[in-house]
N, C-alpha and C positions, 0 to 999 in steps of 0.2 A: 455432410448432412447437417451437423449442428450449426455451422455458420449460416446456412440458408434458413434453418428454423428460427435462429435468433433474428435474422433480418426481417423475416416475415412477421414474427411476433412484435418487433419494433414498429413496423408499418401498420399493423392492426391496432396497436396501442395509440399510435398517432391518429389513426382514423377515428377511433372511438373517443379519445379524450382531448384531441387537438394539440398534443405536444409529445415530444419523444421522452422516454424515461431518462432519468438522471443516472440511475444505477441498474446494473443487471446482476442478479445474484443467482449463482450457479453452483453445482456441486462439483466435487473433485473430478469427476469424470471429463469435465470440460477443461481441465488444466493442461493445456498443451500449447506450444508455440504457434502451431498452425491456427488455433482458435484465436489467439491474440492478433495474429497477422491478418486473418480474414475479416475480422470485425472492424467496421468503421461506423459505429453507431453513435459517435458523439457523446458517449456517457462513460461512467466508471464501472469496470467489470470487477465483481467481487467474486472470487472463486476460492473455495477451500483448497489448500495446497494438497497435492497428491504426492505423498512422501515415498512412493515405491522406489526401491533401490537406493534409498538415501539413508545414510547411517547417522550422520550428525550435521548440524548447520555449519556453514562455512565460517572461517575465522572472522571475528568482529560482529557476529550475529547470534542471538539466543535461539532457544528451541522453538520460538514463534516467528523466527526470521525477522525479528526487529533489530535494527542496527544497535550496537553497544557504544556507549561513550568511553573515553579513556579509563574511567573509573569502573568499567565493566557493568554499568547500569543500563538498562533499555531506554533508548531514546523515546521521546514522546511524539506521536503523529502530530504534525502542525499544518496539515492541509496539502494542497497541491498547486503546482505552478503550470497552468495550461500552456503558457507561452513556450516554456522549456520542456514540456511534457515530463515533469518530475514530481515525485512525492517528496514533501518536506518533513524533516524530523528536527526536534529541537532537544537541547540539553535538558534532562529531567529537572535538575535544580533550578535552572532558569525558567522552567515551565511551572515552578511552584510545587513540585513533588517533594516530599520528604524523603530524602536519600542520604546515605552515608557517602560523603565525598569530601576528601581532604583538599579540594581545590586543584586536583590534577587536571581538571578539564580545561582545555584552552578556550572553550567557549565562555566560561565564567569570567576570564580576564577580558576577553573582547567585549562582553556585554556590560562590563563595569561592575561586576559582583565582588571584585577584590580591589 
């Protein structure tokens, strides 16, 4: 039901405004693998994670499911790569954040920070 509803809403938006939405904001009830697989709306889906039956984030991620750098600092969202269908993250120090880091991040060396 939900994928069909989203598809129809997308078509109606395109009919009314002449373009497809770039973002689709949904609540946690839509957080399922079937939903992601069924949608081919050419936009970014933003869904609050449904944490049922989940006790703690996987290793290397914080409680908001952001990846952590080697210094255990949350990485900074750095956009997306449509060609590779990937979300990009960057070292927080290299992104200009004030973080406690003793240079243990490999990305700082690669980026010329050391």
